[in-house]
C-alpha positions in Angstrom: 29.1 -1.1 21.9 27.5 0.9 24.6 24.1 -0.1 26.2 22.1 2.3 24.2 23.5 1.1 20.9 23.0 -2.6 22.1 19.4 -1.7 23.0 18.7 -0.1 19.6 20.1 -3.1 17.8 17.7 -5.3 19.8 14.6 -3.3 18.6 15.4 -3.7 14.9 13.0 -6.3 13.2 14.2 -8.8 10.6 12.4 -9.0 7.3 10.9 -12.3 8.5 9.5 -10.6 11.6 8.0 -7.9 9.7 6.3 -10.5 7.1 5.1 -12.3 10.0 3.5 -9.3 11.8 2.1 -8.1 8.4 0.5 -11.5 7.7 -1.5 -11.2 10.8 -3.0 -7.9 9.8 -5.8 -7.3 7.4 -5.2 -5.2 4.3 -7.0 -2.3 5.7 -4.9 -2.4 8.9 -1.8 -2.4 6.9 -2.8 0.5 4.8 -4.0 2.4 7.9 -0.6 1.9 9.5 1.1 3.0 6.4 -1.1 6.1 6.2 -0.3 7.0 9.9 3.4 6.6 9.1 3.0 9.0 6.2 1.3 11.6 8.3 4.2 11.3 10.9 6.8 11.6 8.2 5.2 14.5 6.7 5.1 16.2 10.1 1.3 16.1 10.9 1.8 15.0 14.5 -0.4 17.7 16.3 -3.7 16.9 14.6 -6.8 16.4 16.6 -8.2 12.9 16.4 -11.1 13.7 14.0 -8.7 15.3 11.5 -6.2 12.6 11.9 -8.9 10.1 11.3 -10.2 11.8 8.2 -6.7 12.1 6.8 -6.0 8.5 7.4 -9.2 7.5 5.8 -8.4 9.6 2.8 -4.9 8.2 2.4 -6.2 4.7 2.6 -8.6 5.3 -0.2 -5.8 6.9 -2.3 -3.5 3.9 -1.4 -6.2 1.3 -2.5 -6.8 3.2 -5.7 -2.9 3.5 -6.4 -2.5 -0.2 -5.8 -5.4 -1.1 -8.0 -4.1 1.0 -10.8 -0.6 -0.5 -10.4 -1.9 -4.1 -10.4 -4.2 -3.5 -13.4 -1.2 -1.8 -15.3 1.0 -4.9 -14.6 -1.6 -7.3 -16.2 -0.9 -8.7 -19.7 -2.8 -6.7 -22.3 -5.6 -9.3 -22.8 -6.2 -9.6 -19.1 -6.1 -5.9 -18.5 -8.8 -5.4 -21.0 -10.8 -8.2 -19.4 -10.5 -6.7 -15.9 -11.4 -3.2 -17.1 -14.5 -4.6 -18.6 -15.4 -6.5 -15.4 -14.8 -3.5 -13.2 -17.1 -1.4 -15.3 -20.0 -4.1 -14.9 -21.6 -3.6 -11.6 -23.0 -7.2 -11.9 -19.5 -8.7 -11.6 -18.3 -9.3 -8.1 -15.0 -8.2 -6.7 -14.1 -11.9 -6.1 -14.5 -12.6 -9.9 -12.0 -9.7 -10.7 -9.6 -11.0 -8.1 -9.8 -14.4 -9.5 -8.8 -13.2 -13.0 -6.0 -11.2 -11.4 -4.7 -14.2 -9.4 -4.9 -16.4 -12.5 -2.9 -13.9 -14.7 0.4 -15.0 -13.2 1.4 -11.6 -12.0 3.2 -11.1 -8.7 0.5 -9.1 -6.8 2.4 -9.1 -3.5 5.5 -7.4 -5.1 3.4 -5.0 -7.2 1.5 -3.9 -4.0 4.8 -3.5 -2.2 6.3 -1.5 -5.0 3.1 0.5 -5.4 3.2 1.6 -1.7 6.8 2.5 -1.8 6.0 4.6 -5.0 2.9 6.2 -3.2 5.1 7.1 -0.2 7.7 8.7 -2.5 5.0 10.7 -4.3 3.2 11.8 -1.1 6.4 12.9 0.7 7.7 14.5 -2.4 10.6 12.2 -3.0 9.8 11.1 -6.4 11.8 12.8 -8.9 9.6 11.7 -11.9 6.6 13.6 -10.5 8.6 16.8 -10.2 9.5 17.2 -13.8 
């Protein structure tokens, strides 16, 4: 193995290293990082700072919405109805909604990860289901 290949191998992160790094980031920081990555993958590399910031903020809002819809869709029917009713009631706190979701037994970490993967595929035009 030559020096360049060896150096490249040393920069690859393990799943545990990625999980550790992500665990130290806020949800907003993770979604901003994903949004920036999407802009780069889409080829938007020569944006002025204001435009880039606006596009990242827009993508983060869309990511949050996509994740929220995915989590709600994964809930058992009775919990889905309960959460939808809670969301419509302005008097109900986000913490109360999160508690119902947490107690529902669904794996929100996996659902969130899968939602972000699906969001990426759709945004980059890689999702075959949305093309039909």
